[in-house]
C-alpha positions in Angstrom: -149.2 19.0 -17.2 -145.5 19.9 -17.4 -144.8 16.7 -19.3 -147.6 17.3 -21.8 -146.4 20.9 -22.5 -142.8 19.6 -22.8 -143.7 16.7 -25.0 -145.3 19.1 -27.5 -142.1 21.2 -27.6 -139.9 18.1 -28.1 -142.1 16.9 -31.0 -142.0 20.3 -32.6 -138.2 20.8 -32.1 -137.5 17.2 -33.3 -139.4 17.9 -36.6 -137.4 21.1 -37.1 -134.1 19.4 -36.5 -135.0 16.3 -38.5 -134.0 13.7 -35.9 -133.3 13.0 -32.3 -132.5 15.9 -30.0 -129.7 16.6 -27.5 -131.4 17.2 -24.1 -129.7 18.3 -20.9 -131.6 17.8 -17.6 -130.1 19.9 -14.9 -130.8 18.5 -11.4 -132.6 15.6 -13.1 -131.8 13.2 -10.2 -133.0 9.7 -10.8 -134.5 10.5 -14.2 -138.2 11.3 -13.7 -138.3 13.3 -16.9 -135.0 12.1 -18.5 -136.3 8.6 -18.9 -139.4 9.7 -20.7 -137.4 11.8 -23.0 -134.9 9.0 -23.8 -137.8 6.6 -24.4 -139.0 9.0 -27.2 -135.6 8.5 -28.9 -133.7 11.6 -27.8 -130.2 11.7 -26.3 -130.3 12.9 -22.7 -127.5 14.1 -20.3 -128.6 14.4 -16.6 -126.4 16.7 -14.6 -126.8 16.3 -10.9 -124.5 16.7 -7.8 -125.8 13.5 -6.1 -123.8 10.3 -6.7 -126.6 8.2 -5.3 -129.1 9.8 -7.7 -126.8 9.2 -10.6 -126.3 5.6 -9.6 -130.1 5.1 -9.4 -130.4 6.8 -12.8 -128.0 4.4 -14.4 -129.9 1.4 -13.0 -133.3 2.8 -14.2 -131.9 3.6 -17.7 -130.6 0.0 -18.0 -134.0 -1.4 -16.8 -135.8 0.8 -19.4 -133.4 -0.2 -22.2 -132.3 3.4 -22.9 -128.8 3.3 -21.4 -127.3 4.1 -24.8 -129.2 7.4 -25.0 -129.0 8.5 -21.3 -125.9 9.5 -19.4 -125.4 11.0 -15.9 -122.8 13.6 -15.2 -121.8 14.9 -11.7 -122.2 18.7 -11.6 -124.5 21.6 -11.1 -126.2 24.5 -12.9 -123.4 27.0 -12.4 -120.8 24.7 -13.9 -122.9 23.5 -16.8 -120.9 24.9 -19.7 -117.8 23.1 -18.4 -119.7 19.9 -17.9 -121.6 19.6 -21.2 -120.2 22.3 -23.5 -121.5 25.6 -25.0 -124.4 25.3 -27.5 -124.5 21.6 -26.9 -128.3 21.2 -26.3 -131.5 21.6 -28.2 -133.6 21.4 -25.0 -132.5 22.2 -21.4 -134.7 21.1 -18.4 -134.3 23.0 -15.1 -137.0 21.7 -12.8 -136.9 22.4 -9.1 -133.4 23.8 -9.2 -133.6 27.6 -9.1 -135.1 27.3 -5.6 -131.8 26.0 -4.1 -129.0 27.8 -6.0 -127.4 30.8 -4.5 -127.6 32.9 -7.7 -130.5 31.9 -10.0 -129.6 34.7 -12.4 -126.1 33.3 -13.0 -127.6 29.8 -13.3 -130.0 30.9 -16.0 -127.2 32.5 -17.9 -125.3 29.3 -17.8 -128.3 27.4 -19.1 -128.7 29.8 -22.0 -125.0 29.3 -23.0 -125.6 25.5 -23.2 -128.6 26.0 -25.6 -128.1 26.2 -29.3 -129.8 29.2 -31.1 -133.5 28.3 -31.3 -133.2 25.9 -28.4 -135.8 25.8 -25.7 -135.4 26.0 -21.9 -138.0 24.4 -19.6 -138.1 25.9 -16.1 -140.3 24.8 -13.1 -140.1 26.6 -9.8 -142.2 26.7 -6.6 -144.7 29.6 -6.4 -144.3 32.1 -3.5 -148.0 33.0 -3.1 -149.0 29.4 -2.9 -146.5 29.0 0.0 -148.2 32.1 1.6 -151.6 30.4 1.4 -150.2 27.1 2.7 -148.6 28.8 5.7 -151.7 30.8 6.5 -154.0 27.8 6.3 -151.6 25.9 8.6 -151.8 28.7 11.2 -148.3 30.0 10.6 -149.3 33.5 10.0 -146.0 35.1 10.8 -144.2 33.0 8.2 -146.9 33.8 5.7 -146.4 37.5 6.2 -142.6 37.1 5.9 -143.0 35.3 2.5 -145.2 38.2 1.2 -142.7 40.8 2.2 -139.6 38.8 1.1 -137.1 40.6 -1.1 -135.9 38.2 -3.8 -132.6 40.1 -4.1 -131.8 39.5 -0.5 -133.0 35.9 -0.3 -130.4 33.6 1.2 -131.1 29.9 0.7 -128.7 29.0 3.5 -130.8 30.9 6.1 -134.2 31.5 4.4 -134.6 28.0 3.0 -135.6 27.2 -0.6 -136.6 30.2 -2.8 -140.2 30.8 -3.8 -141.0 32.8 -6.9 -143.8 34.9 -8.2 -144.8 34.5 -11.8 -143.4 38.0 -12.6 -140.1 37.3 -10.8 -139.6 34.2 -12.8 -140.4 35.8 -16.2 -138.0 38.7 -15.3 -135.2 36.3 -14.5 -135.6 34.3 -17.7 -135.7 37.4 -19.9 -132.8 39.0 -18.0 -130.7 35.9 -18.9 -131.3 36.6 -22.6 -134.2 34.3 -23.4 -137.6 34.9 -24.9 -140.5 33.7 -22.7 -142.9 31.8 -25.0 -145.3 30.3 -22.4 -145.9 30.5 -18.7 -148.3 27.9 -17.1 -149.8 27.5 -13.7 -149.1 24.1 -12.2 -151.0 22.6 -9.3 -153.4 25.5 -8.6 -155.9 23.3 -6.7 -154.1 19.9 -6.3 -152.6 20.8 -2.9 -155.8 22.3 -1.6 -158.5 19.8 -2.5 -158.9 17.1 0.2 -157.5 13.7 -0.8 -160.8 12.0 0.0 -162.5 14.1 -2.7 -159.7 13.5 -5.2 -159.9 9.7 -4.7 -163.7 9.5 -4.8 -165.2 6.8 -7.0 -167.1 9.5 -8.9 -163.9 10.4 -10.8 -162.5 13.2 -8.7 -158.9 12.8 -9.9 -159.9 13.1 -13.6 -162.1 16.1 -12.9 -159.2 17.8 -10.9 -156.8 17.2 -13.8 -159.3 18.7 -16.3 -159.7 21.7 -13.9 -155.9 22.2 -13.6 -155.6 22.1 -17.4 -158.4 24.6 -17.8 -156.7 27.2 -15.6 -153.1 26.6 -16.5 -152.8 29.6 -18.9 -155.0 32.0 -16.9 -152.8 34.6 -15.3 -155.0 35.3 -12.3 -154.8 31.6 -11.2 -151.1 31.6 -11.9 -150.5 33.9 -9.0 -151.4 31.2 -6.5 -150.1 28.1 -8.3 -147.9 25.8 -6.3 -145.5 25.8 -9.3 -144.8 28.0 -12.3 -143.7 26.4 -15.6 -141.9 28.6 -18.2 -140.9 27.6 -21.7 -138.4 30.0 -23.2 -136.3 30.2 -26.4 -132.7 31.3 -27.1 -133.2 33.5 -30.0 -129.8 35.1 -30.5 -126.4 33.4 -31.3 
């Protein structure tokens, strides 16, 4: 679902720009999204702190024949402007990164600085209330209660583990960084709850689950308990 929403944005932005886009994938690792984007003809820079991930990315790019459009750079979100330059990108991807940075607000401001005016940021984060449900269903009721009461301003990834976000917290962070939220989708509302034997049933359970996920993606009530939140936001000002 994230890819389908992102592909539509890429197609629209490519039409506006009249050619291939410059895309930065922060924390893109071995290129799960970057390779798809490069295969569509866009230029992609993956910024990641892991040398092993970047080495794997290089191999996969060569195997896919997109090594001329995909490059890996050692770095992180907070140093992004120094690594790729200000206003260097039409699209910035930040998937599964804000959970582990110490200051997500500063990271988002850095991502904005890398975007050109009119550029689009794609952010995916883990949902907090989905984590509450998962802990409760596993019998860890104390941790579930702690997650409900957690103060995002006091969250320390070194002691509290990866961050979890509510939909409202994510929207506030993105707008606080000077970006306009265009779309917020719920991702994996049911996928982590439905037993695998039902999903893999011969009757087409996997297709039915995908259709159900698509149907609820934009419904705010379901978004509250999604395993992930996906935001698309635009840099509107110079």
